[in-house]
VOTI-78666 format. One line per 5 residues: their letters; for each residue x, y, z of N, C-alpha, C. Coordinates in steps of 0.1 Angstrom, whole numbers, plus 5000, padded with zeros to 4 digits. Example, Ala and Ser with C-alpha at 12.3 -4.5 7.8 and 13.67 -1.06 7.14 Angstrom:
<koltors>
AS	5132,4943,5078,5123,4955,5078,5132,4967,5078 | 5128,4978,5071,5137,4989,5071,5129,5000,5079;
</koltors>
This chain:
<koltors>
MEKGL	5014,5263,5023,5015,5251,5029,5022,5241,5019 | 5035,5234,5023,5039,5225,5013,5029,5212,5011 | 5031,5206,5000,5024,5195,4995,5031,5183,5003 | 5021,5174,5007,5027,5161,5013,5034,5152,5006 | 5043,5143,5009,5047,5131,5002,5037,5122,4997;
LIIIS	5040,5114,4988,5031,5102,4984,5041,5089,4986 | 5036,5081,4996,5045,5070,5000,5038,5057,4996 | 5045,5049,4989,5039,5036,4984,5045,5025,4992 | 5037,5015,4999,5042,5004,5005,5035,4992,4998 | 5044,4984,4993,5039,4971,4987,5046,4960,4993;
GPSGV	5042,4947,4988,5048,4935,4993,5038,4924,4991 | 5041,4912,4991,5032,4901,4988,5022,4901,4999 | 5010,4894,4996,5000,4891,5004,5005,4883,5016 | 5002,4887,5028,5007,4880,5039,5021,4884,5046 | 5027,4894,5040,5040,4899,5045,5039,4906,5058;
GKGTI	5027,4911,5060,5025,4918,5072,5027,4934,5070 | 5021,4938,5060,5020,4953,5056,5013,4960,5067 | 5001,4954,5069,4990,4962,5078,4996,4961,5093 | 5002,4951,5097,5008,4950,5112,5019,4960,5113 | 5029,4961,5103,5039,4971,5102,5034,4984,5104;
RNFFM	5025,4988,5095,5019,5001,5094,5012,5006,5108 | 5006,4997,5115,5000,5000,5128,5011,5004,5138 | 5023,5001,5136,5033,5005,5147,5037,5019,5144 | 5037,5024,5132,5040,5039,5129,5030,5048,5124 | 5018,5043,5121,5007,5051,5116,5003,5064,5124;
NDEAL	5004,5063,5137,5000,5073,5146,5010,5082,5150 | 5023,5080,5145,5033,5088,5149,5031,5103,5142 | 5028,5112,5151,5024,5126,5146,5035,5133,5138 | 5047,5129,5141,5059,5136,5135,5060,5132,5119 | 5053,5120,5116,5053,5116,5102,5041,5122,5093;
KLAYS	5033,5130,5101,5021,5136,5094,5014,5127,5083 | 5011,5115,5087,5005,5104,5079,4991,5105,5077 | 4987,5103,5066,4972,5099,5063,4972,5086,5056 | 4962,5076,5057,4962,5065,5051,4952,5066,5041 | 4955,5063,5029,4947,5064,5018,4939,5049,5017;
ISMTT	4925,5051,5018,4917,5039,5019,4916,5035,5004 | 4918,5023,5001,4914,5018,4988,4900,5015,4986 | 4896,5014,4974,4883,5010,4970,4883,4995,4965 | 4874,4988,4967,4874,4973,4962,4859,4967,4961 | 4860,4958,4952,4847,4952,4949,4845,4938,4957;
RSPRI	4856,4935,4965,4856,4922,4973,4847,4924,4985 | 4842,4913,4991,4834,4915,5003,4841,4918,5015 | 4837,4924,5024,4843,4927,5037,4847,4914,5044 | 4859,4915,5048,4863,4903,5060,4857,4907,5072 | 4857,4897,5081,4851,4898,5094,4860,4910,5102;
GEVDG	4852,4919,5106,4859,4931,5115,4862,4943,5105 | 4862,4941,5093,4864,4952,5084,4852,4962,5082 | 4854,4975,5082,4845,4985,5083,4846,4993,5068 | 4832,4995,5062,4832,5003,5051,4837,5018,5054 | 4845,5024,5045,4851,5037,5048,4862,5038,5059;
RDYIF	4864,5027,5065,4876,5030,5075,4887,5019,5069 | 4883,5006,5065,4894,4996,5059,4895,4997,5045 | 4883,4999,5040,4881,4999,5024,4869,5007,5021 | 4867,5010,5009,4856,5017,5004,4851,5004,4996 | 4839,4998,5001,4834,4987,4994,4824,4992,4984;
TTKEN	4826,4987,4973,4817,4992,4961,4814,4980,4952 | 4805,4982,4942,4800,4973,4932,4811,4973,4921 | 4810,4963,4913,4818,4962,4901,4814,4973,4891 | 4802,4975,4890,4796,4984,4880,4802,4998,4884 | 4801,5003,4897,4806,5015,4901,4821,5017,4900;
FEQAI	4828,5007,4902,4843,5006,4900,4846,5008,4886 | 4841,5001,4877,4843,5002,4863,4841,5015,4858 | 4829,5023,4865,4826,5037,4860,4838,5046,4864 | 4843,5044,4876,4855,5052,4882,4867,5049,4873 | 4868,5038,4868,4880,5036,4857,4877,5044,4845;
ENGEL	4866,5043,4840,4862,5049,4827,4863,5065,4828 | 4860,5071,4841,4860,5085,4843,4874,5090,4846 | 4884,5081,4848,4896,5085,4852,4898,5090,4866 | 4890,5083,4875,4891,5089,4889,4898,5081,4899 | 4905,5071,4894,4915,5063,4900,4930,5067,4899;
LEWAE	4938,5067,4908,4953,5070,4908,4958,5057,4903 | 4953,5045,4907,4958,5033,4902,4946,5023,4906 | 4947,5012,4898,4939,5000,4901,4944,4987,4894 | 4938,4976,4900,4942,4963,4897,4932,4954,4899 | 4931,4942,4892,4922,4932,4895,4930,4920,4900;
FVGNY	4925,4914,4910,4931,4902,4916,4921,4892,4922 | 4923,4879,4919,4914,4869,4922,4899,4873,4921 | 4895,4879,4909,4882,4883,4906,4878,4896,4912 | 4884,4903,4918,4879,4916,4926,4889,4927,4921 | 4882,4939,4920,4891,4952,4916,4895,4957,4929;
YGTPL	4906,4963,4931,4911,4973,4940,4916,4986,4934 | 4914,4996,4941,4921,5009,4935,4921,5020,4944 | 4927,5031,4941,4929,5043,4948,4923,5056,4942 | 4911,5060,4949,4905,5074,4945,4915,5084,4945 | 4917,5090,4932,4927,5102,4930,4923,5113,4940;
SLVED	4910,5117,4939,4906,5129,4946,4910,5129,4961 | 4908,5118,4966,4912,5116,4982,4926,5118,4984 | 4934,5112,4977,4949,5113,4978,4954,5128,4975 | 4949,5134,4965,4953,5149,4962,4947,5159,4972 | 4935,5156,4978,4930,5165,4988,4939,5163,5002;
LRNQG	4943,5152,5006,4952,5150,5017,4965,5156,5014 | 4973,5153,5002,4985,5159,5000,4984,5174,5000 | 4974,5180,4995,4973,5193,4995,4970,5200,5010 | 4967,5192,5019,4966,5196,5033,4979,5195,5040 | 4989,5190,5034,5002,5189,5039,5005,5175,5045;
KNVLL	4995,5167,5043,4997,5152,5047,5006,5144,5039 | 5012,5134,5045,5020,5124,5038,5010,5112,5036 | 5006,5110,5023,4997,5100,5021,5004,5086,5019 | 4999,5077,5027,5004,5064,5025,4995,5054,5017 | 5001,5049,5006,4992,5039,4999,4999,5026,5000;
EIEVQ	4991,5016,5005,4994,5002,5007,4986,4995,4995 | 4995,4993,4985,4990,4988,4974,4997,4976,4967 | 4991,4971,4957,4997,4959,4949,5007,4964,4941 | 5017,4956,4936,5029,4959,4928,5023,4966,4914 | 5012,4959,4907,5006,4967,4896,5002,4980,4897;
GAMQV	4996,4981,4908,4991,4996,4911,5003,5005,4913 | 5012,4999,4921,5023,5008,4923,5031,5012,4912 | 5032,5005,4901,5040,5009,4888,5030,5019,4883 | 5018,5020,4884,5009,5027,4878,5012,5042,4885 | 5012,5041,4899,5015,5054,4907,5027,5061,4902;
KEKCP	5038,5051,4902,5051,5057,4898,5053,5063,4885 | 5044,5059,4876,5045,5064,4863,5038,5078,4863 | 5027,5079,4871,5020,5093,4872,5026,5101,4881 | 5033,5096,4891,5040,5105,4902,5054,5100,4905 | 5064,5103,4895,5076,5100,4897,5084,5102,4910;
DALSI	5080,5113,4916,5084,5117,4930,5080,5107,4942 | 5071,5098,4939,5065,5089,4949,5077,5082,4957 | 5076,5080,4970,5085,5073,4978,5080,5058,4977 | 5088,5049,4973,5084,5033,4971,5091,5024,4980 | 5085,5018,4988,5090,5008,4998,5084,4995,4996;
FIIPP	5092,4984,4994,5087,4971,4993,5091,4962,5005 | 5081,4956,5011,5084,4947,5022,5085,4933,5018 | 5096,4926,5022,5098,4913,5019,5097,4905,5030 | 5093,4892,5030,5093,4881,5042,5108,4877,5043 | 5111,4871,5055,5123,4867,5058,5127,4855,5048;
NMEEL	5117,4847,5043,5117,4837,5033,5103,4832,5028 | 5103,4825,5017,5089,4822,5011,5083,4812,5020 | 5089,4803,5028,5083,4794,5037,5075,4802,5048 | 5081,4812,5052,5074,4821,5064,5062,4827,5057 | 5063,4831,5046,5052,4839,5038,5041,4830,5036;
EKRIR	5042,4817,5033,5033,4808,5032,5026,4803,5044 | 5034,4804,5056,5029,4800,5069,5019,4812,5074 | 5023,4825,5071,5016,4836,5074,5002,4836,5066 | 5002,4832,5052,4989,4833,5046,4981,4822,5050 | 4987,4810,5052,4977,4799,5058,4972,4801,5071;
GRRSE	4979,4809,5078,4976,4811,5093,4963,4820,5094 | 4961,4828,5083,4948,4835,5083,4935,4828,5083 | 4936,4815,5078,4925,4805,5077,4912,4813,5071 | 4914,4822,5063,4901,4830,5059,4898,4826,5043 | 4907,4819,5038,4905,4816,5022,4906,4802,5019;
PEEIV	4900,4797,5008,4901,4785,5003,4914,4781,4997 | 4917,4769,4997,4932,4765,4992,4934,4770,4979 | 4925,4771,4969,4927,4777,4955,4932,4790,4956 | 4926,4799,4966,4930,4811,4967,4944,4815,4974 | 4946,4805,4983,4960,4805,4990,4972,4802,4978;
QQRLA	4968,4792,4970,4977,4789,4959,4979,4801,4950 | 4969,4808,4948,4969,4821,4939,4977,4832,4944 | 4976,4832,4958,4984,4843,4965,4998,4839,4965 | 5001,4826,4968,5015,4823,4969,5022,4824,4954 | 5016,4820,4942,5020,4822,4929,5021,4836,4926;
KAAGE	5013,4845,4930,5015,4860,4927,5025,4864,4936 | 5028,4860,4948,5039,4865,4957,5052,4861,4949 | 5053,4851,4943,5066,4848,4938,5070,4857,4927 | 5059,4861,4918,5061,4869,4908,5064,4884,4913 | 5056,4887,4924,5059,4900,4931,5075,4903,4936;
MKMVK	5078,4892,4941,5093,4894,4946,5103,4897,4935 | 5100,4895,4923,5108,4898,4913,5109,4914,4909 | 5097,4921,4914,5096,4934,4912,5103,4944,4922 | 5109,4937,4931,5117,4945,4943,5126,4954,4936 | 5131,4952,4925,5142,4960,4919,5135,4975,4915;
DYKYV	5122,4975,4913,5116,4988,4910,5111,4996,4921 | 5116,4993,4933,5113,5001,4945,5126,5008,4949 | 5125,5020,4955,5136,5027,4960,5142,5021,4973 | 5134,5016,4981,5138,5009,4992,5131,4996,4995 | 5139,4986,5002,5133,4973,5006,5136,4970,5019;
VCNDD	5126,4966,5028,5126,4964,5041,5121,4950,5044 | 5129,4942,5051,5125,4927,5054,5116,4927,5068 | 5105,4921,5066,5098,4919,5079,5101,4906,5087 | 5112,4907,5092,5116,4895,5102,5111,4899,5115 | 5110,4911,5119,5105,4916,5132,5097,4929,5128;
PQLAA	5085,4929,5130,5075,4941,5125,5079,4954,5132 | 5082,4953,5144,5087,4967,5150,5099,4972,5144 | 5108,4964,5141,5121,4968,5135,5118,4974,5120 | 5109,4966,5114,5107,4970,5101,5099,4983,5100 | 5090,4986,5110,5082,4998,5112,5092,5010,5115;
DMISL	5103,5008,5124,5111,5017,5127,5120,5021,5114 | 5123,5011,5107,5130,5015,5095,5123,5022,5084 | 5111,5019,5083,5101,5028,5073,5101,5041,5081 | 5098,5043,5093,5096,5057,5099,5109,5064,5096 | 5120,5059,5096,5133,5066,5094,5134,5070,5079;
IIKRH	5129,5063,5070,5130,5064,5057,5121,5077,5055 | 5108,5077,5059,5099,5087,5057,5104,5101,5062 | 5110,5099,5075,5116,5113,5081,5128,5119,5073 | 5135,5109,5067,5146,5114,5059,5141,5122,5046 | 5130,5117,5040,5125,5122,5029,5117,5135,5032;
MQNAD	5111,5137,5044,5105,5149,5049,5115,5159,5050 | 5128,5156,5055,5137,5166,5058,5142,5171,5044 | 5144,5162,5034,5149,5165,5021,5138,5174,5014 | 5126,5171,5016,5116,5181,5010,5115,5195,5015 | 5119,5196,5029,5120,5208,5036,5132,5217,5030;
IYQES	5143,5209,5028,5154,5216,5022,5152,5221,5009 | 5145,5213,5000,5143,5217,4986,5131,5229,4986 | 5123,5230,4997,5113,5241,4998,5120,5253,5001 | 5130,5254,5010,5138,5265,5015,5148,5271,5004 | 5153,5262,4994,5162,5267,4985,5156,5272,4973;
</koltors>
């Protein structure tokens, strides 16, 4: 069985990564498995441990860092976020294409460890629209909103480090474009396997 692709999707907070993912995640032709991140932040309303994130303590997370158990990790607004390496490798070895929806800092760590990773950066139509989306959540205090906006401005400068850039002006169209990118890379992997 051939090993699955490792797919990185990044973009600023509020750009619509989750919305886009929901359009193509269940497309069986893509053979996708979503890698659940581990975090020390508290669950938001409706989030389920083991489905949306693996919620853990700061102590457990720091132990995972020390033990080299994370493919990537980052700290943001006082919380840790990371990807358990064993989960990703298990899924890829089953022939699944593993989707990582991660921060730019984590994406650079993954690209360093896995240069063959397929990297896609989602951008907003403009920064005003991004601010509107972040404020529309109404789930965070103004201080956090300002931190997210400042971080987004910095992240937009990292777009050059990604193989593909997709604009989320229309989530369905953005999802269709990402599906095509993944299918193209699956075909290329098949060609290399046969030769």
